[in-house]
C-alpha positions in Angstrom: 93.6 -193.4 -56.1 90.0 -192.9 -57.2 88.8 -192.7 -53.5 91.6 -190.2 -52.7 90.6 -188.0 -55.7 86.9 -188.3 -54.8 87.6 -187.3 -51.2 89.7 -184.4 -52.3 87.0 -183.2 -54.7 84.3 -183.5 -51.9 86.6 -181.5 -49.5 86.9 -178.7 -52.1 83.2 -178.6 -52.8 82.3 -178.4 -49.1 84.9 -175.7 -48.6 83.4 -173.4 -51.3 80.7 -170.9 -50.4 77.2 -171.6 -51.6 76.5 -169.1 -54.4 73.1 -167.6 -55.4 71.9 -167.1 -59.0 73.0 -163.5 -58.6 76.6 -164.6 -57.9 76.6 -163.7 -54.2 77.2 -166.1 -51.3 74.2 -167.3 -49.3 76.4 -169.7 -47.2 80.0 -168.9 -46.3 82.5 -171.7 -46.1 83.2 -171.2 -42.3 79.5 -171.5 -41.4 79.8 -175.2 -40.4 76.6 -175.2 -38.3 74.4 -174.4 -41.3 73.5 -176.3 -44.4 70.8 -176.4 -47.1 70.3 -172.6 -46.9 67.2 -171.1 -48.5 66.4 -167.4 -49.0 62.7 -166.7 -48.2 62.2 -163.0 -48.9 63.6 -160.8 -51.7 63.6 -157.0 -51.2 62.8 -154.5 -48.5 63.7 -154.8 -44.8 62.5 -158.1 -43.4 63.2 -158.8 -39.7 62.3 -160.7 -36.6 61.1 -163.9 -38.3 59.8 -166.4 -35.8 58.2 -169.9 -36.1 54.7 -171.0 -35.2 54.3 -173.9 -32.8 54.1 -176.4 -35.7 57.2 -175.1 -37.4 55.5 -174.7 -40.8 54.9 -170.9 -40.8 56.9 -167.8 -39.9 55.7 -164.4 -38.7 57.8 -161.3 -39.4 57.8 -157.6 -40.0 58.6 -155.9 -43.3 58.5 -152.6 -45.0 58.8 -154.0 -48.5 57.4 -151.2 -50.8 56.3 -153.7 -53.4 53.8 -155.0 -50.8 52.2 -151.6 -50.5 53.4 -150.7 -47.0 55.0 -147.4 -45.9 56.6 -148.8 -42.8 56.9 -152.1 -40.9 53.8 -154.3 -41.0 53.3 -157.9 -39.8 53.3 -160.7 -42.4 53.0 -164.5 -42.2 55.0 -166.8 -44.5 54.1 -170.5 -45.2 57.2 -172.5 -45.5 55.6 -175.4 -47.3 53.0 -173.6 -49.4 52.2 -175.6 -52.5 53.8 -174.0 -55.6 55.1 -171.0 -53.7 57.3 -171.3 -50.5 57.3 -167.5 -50.1 53.6 -166.8 -50.2 52.9 -164.0 -47.7 49.9 -162.5 -46.0 49.7 -159.2 -44.1 48.2 -159.8 -40.8 48.5 -156.4 -39.1 46.0 -153.5 -39.7 48.2 -151.7 -42.3 48.0 -148.6 -40.1 50.7 -147.1 -37.9 54.0 -149.0 -37.4 54.3 -152.5 -36.0 57.1 -154.6 -34.4 57.9 -157.7 -32.4 55.4 -160.3 -33.5 55.0 -163.8 -32.1 52.6 -166.8 -32.6 50.2 -167.5 -29.7 50.4 -171.1 -28.3 47.3 -172.2 -30.3 49.0 -171.2 -33.6 45.7 -169.5 -34.6 46.4 -166.1 -33.1 49.4 -163.8 -33.1 50.9 -161.2 -30.7 52.5 -158.0 -31.9 53.1 -154.3 -31.0 51.6 -151.5 -33.0 51.2 -147.7 -32.9 47.9 -147.7 -34.9 45.7 -146.9 -31.9 47.4 -143.5 -31.4 47.9 -142.6 -35.1 47.1 -144.4 -38.3 50.1 -142.8 -40.1 53.6 -144.1 -40.0 55.4 -142.4 -37.1 58.4 -140.2 -37.9 61.9 -141.8 -38.0 64.5 -140.0 -35.8 67.0 -137.9 -37.7 70.2 -139.7 -38.5 73.4 -138.0 -37.2 77.0 -139.1 -37.8 78.2 -141.3 -35.0 74.8 -141.1 -33.3 72.5 -144.1 -33.9 69.2 -144.3 -31.9 66.1 -146.4 -31.8 62.7 -144.6 -31.3 60.5 -145.7 -28.4 57.2 -144.7 -29.8 54.8 -143.9 -27.0 51.9 -145.3 -29.0 53.3 -148.8 -29.1 51.0 -151.2 -27.3 50.7 -155.0 -27.5 47.8 -156.6 -29.3 46.4 -160.1 -30.1 44.9 -160.8 -33.5 43.6 -163.8 -35.4 45.2 -165.1 -38.5 42.9 -163.0 -40.6 44.2 -159.8 -39.0 41.2 -159.1 -36.7 42.4 -157.7 -33.4 40.8 -159.6 -30.5 42.6 -158.2 -27.5 44.6 -155.2 -26.4 47.0 -156.4 -23.7 48.7 -153.1 -22.7 47.5 -149.5 -22.4 50.3 -147.6 -20.7 51.1 -144.1 -21.9 54.7 -145.1 -22.7 56.5 -147.7 -24.9 55.2 -151.3 -24.6 56.7 -153.8 -27.1 59.3 -156.6 -27.6 56.9 -159.3 -26.4 57.6 -163.0 -26.6 55.7 -166.0 -25.2 56.9 -168.9 -23.0 56.9 -172.3 -24.7 54.8 -173.4 -21.7 52.1 -171.1 -23.0 51.4 -169.3 -19.7 53.5 -166.2 -19.7 54.5 -163.2 -21.9 57.7 -161.2 -21.3 57.9 -157.7 -22.7 59.7 -154.4 -22.4 58.1 -151.2 -21.1 59.0 -147.6 -20.3 56.0 -147.2 -18.0 58.2 -146.6 -14.9 60.6 -144.2 -16.6 63.2 -146.9 -17.4 63.3 -149.6 -20.0 62.6 -152.7 -17.9 61.3 -156.3 -18.5 57.9 -157.3 -17.3 55.9 -160.5 -17.4 52.1 -161.0 -17.7 49.8 -163.9 -18.0 48.8 -164.9 -21.6 45.6 -162.9 -21.2 47.4 -159.7 -20.1 46.6 -160.1 -16.4 49.1 -160.1 -13.4 51.7 -157.7 -14.8 55.0 -158.1 -12.9 58.2 -156.0 -13.2 61.1 -158.4 -13.2 64.2 -156.1 -13.8 64.9 -152.8 -12.0 68.6 -151.9 -12.7 69.1 -148.7 -14.6 69.6 -149.4 -18.3 67.9 -150.8 -21.3 66.5 -154.3 -20.7 64.9 -155.7 -23.8 64.5 -158.4 -26.5 63.9 -161.2 -24.0 63.1 -164.8 -25.0 62.3 -167.9 -22.9 64.3 -171.1 -22.7 62.7 -174.2 -24.4 61.4 -175.4 -21.0 60.2 -171.9 -20.1 62.2 -171.9 -16.9 64.7 -169.1 -17.9 64.9 -166.0 -20.0 67.7 -164.4 -22.0 67.9 -160.7 -23.0 70.0 -157.7 -24.0 70.9 -155.0 -21.5 72.8 -151.8 -21.2 74.2 -150.8 -17.8 75.3 -147.1 -17.8 77.4 -146.5 -14.7 79.5 -143.4 -15.2 77.7 -140.1 -14.5 78.1 -139.0 -18.2 76.7 -142.3 -19.4 73.7 -142.1 -17.0 73.0 -138.6 -18.1 73.1 -139.4 -21.8 70.8 -142.5 -21.3 68.3 -140.5 -19.3 68.3 -137.5 -21.6 67.6 -139.8 -24.6 64.7 -141.6 -22.6 63.2 -138.2 -22.0 63.0 -137.9 -25.8 61.6 -141.5 -26.1 64.9 -142.6 -27.7 67.6 -145.2 -26.8 71.1 -145.7 -28.2 71.6 -149.5 -28.6 75.4 -149.4 -29.0 76.6 -150.9 -25.7 74.6 -154.0 -24.9 75.5 -157.3 -23.3 73.6 -160.6 -22.9 72.0 -161.6 -19.6 70.3 -164.8 -18.4 67.9 -165.2 -15.4 65.1 -167.4 -14.2 61.8 -166.6 -15.8 60.8 -164.4 -12.8 63.9 -162.3 -13.2 65.7 -163.8 -10.2 69.3 -165.0 -10.3 70.2 -162.7 -13.2 73.7 -162.9 -14.5 75.7 -161.4 -17.3 77.1 -164.0 -19.8 78.9 -161.8 -22.3 81.5 -159.1 -21.7 82.4 -158.4 -25.2 81.7 -154.7 -25.7 79.8 -153.0 -28.5 76.3 -154.3 -29.2 75.3 -157.8 -28.3 71.6 -158.5 -28.8 68.8 -160.6 -30.3 69.6 -163.7 -28.1 67.8 -167.0 -28.3 68.4 -170.3 -26.6 69.6 -173.3 -28.5 67.2 -176.3 -28.5 69.0 -178.0 -25.6 68.8 -174.8 -23.5 72.5 -175.0 -22.8 73.7 -172.3 -25.1 72.5 -168.9 -26.5 72.8 -167.7 -30.1 73.0 -164.0 -30.4 74.0 -161.1 -32.7 77.1 -159.1 -32.1 79.5 -156.5 -33.7 82.0 -156.8 -30.9 84.9 -157.4 -33.4 84.2 -154.2 -35.2 85.6 -150.7 -34.8 83.1 -149.1 -37.2 79.8 -150.7 -36.3 79.7 -153.4 -38.9 79.7 -156.3 -39.5 77.1 -158.0 -37.2 77.3 -161.7 -37.1 75.7 -164.6 -35.1 77.7 -166.1 -32.2 77.0 -168.9 -29.7 78.0 -169.0 -26.0 77.2 -171.3 -23.1 74.7 -170.1 -20.5 77.7 -170.2 -18.2 79.4 -167.5 -20.3 82.0 -170.0 -21.7 82.8 -171.4 -25.1 82.2 -168.4 -27.4 81.9 -169.5 -31.1 81.2 -167.6 -34.2 78.3 -169.0 -36.3 77.9 -166.7 -39.4 80.6 -164.9 -41.3 78.7 -162.2 -43.2 80.5 -159.0 -44.2 77.5 -156.8 -43.3 74.6 -158.0 -41.1 73.2 -161.3 -39.6 70.7 -161.2 -36.7 67.3 -162.3 -35.3 68.0 -166.0 -34.9 65.4 -168.5 -33.9 65.3 -172.3 -33.9 62.4 -174.3 -35.2 60.2 -176.1 -32.6 62.0 -179.4 -33.4 65.4 -177.8 -33.2 66.4 -178.9 -36.7 66.3 -175.5 -38.5 67.6 -172.0 -37.8 65.9 -168.9 -39.3 67.7 -165.5 -39.3 67.8 -162.2 -41.2 70.7 -161.2 -43.3 72.1 -158.6 -45.8 73.7 -161.4 -47.8 72.7 -161.8 -51.4 71.0 -158.4 -51.6 72.6 -157.1 -54.8 74.7 -154.7 -52.6 71.6 -152.8 -51.6 70.5 -152.3 -48.0 67.8 -155.0 -48.2 67.6 -157.4 -45.3 66.0 -160.8 -46.1 65.0 -163.9 -44.3 67.0 -167.1 -44.6 66.5 -170.6 -43.2 69.0 -173.4 -42.9 69.3 -176.9 -41.4 71.1 -176.7 -38.1 74.2 -178.9 -37.6 75.3 -179.2 -34.0 
């Protein structure tokens, strides 16, 4: 009888959501692939948190006003810092606006996009209109390399249009990024030093947010494909204003040179922020395909063959920007959970359970 009661008690415990000190869930009961969840930031908008090669640091962007920034800047976070696991250091210049940071293969330098070269002030944010959500494609965005003290050592792009969304192959040889230099939002690759720039997508639509597979042989990214005349006109009219509406995106996979591209989701709404699982056989991504009002966004997983769709997170608001640790044992992502019912987005990390 004791063993039966103990088993029942353990079942009930494991079925309950993990609750924070503020009384809000940080792990929902259906999130079976996650355990040992920790919240790493508290306040502001913290996004795109990615591991260094050793897996003991994260790099991310934040506009947390308590850190003295007016718009997104790049910070690093040491996961195992003695006495303070959320110790952070700003690594960008503090000028302009930044996005899309990534550790270089040596772990001693970082890659990110910034507008500071064109203007030291934070660029204006597009006016919000009901039913009309757009992302700005700041023309001053270029891609830079800096050391861990924040000193910029290289400028890798200098085109007069948007250059951003750069990530690095685990092989350490290639960078993939998005550019508007040809009048459309396409993917490009370049060598780690910025040389040998090659355009690898050419279909009309937004191609962005690409990441490499663990072996560096493939890429996965988000893409829009306007087809109807009205859709094409709307897309091109927004591009002429350096804007894009990211409301109709699907996930694509291709070889690292852009060949053999194929669509692996056909869900509708916005499917984005994809990353390969450690075995390279699946993709974890963010989607609001179940929603009729825009939210919630949650994490989903699908095979690279487009089969076996599975929901990973069950937030009522927003979960996105997943990335696995180099050893494949942890998942980091950004979420609106446990934010005191504010709009704050924070970084969370969990052990990954296959």
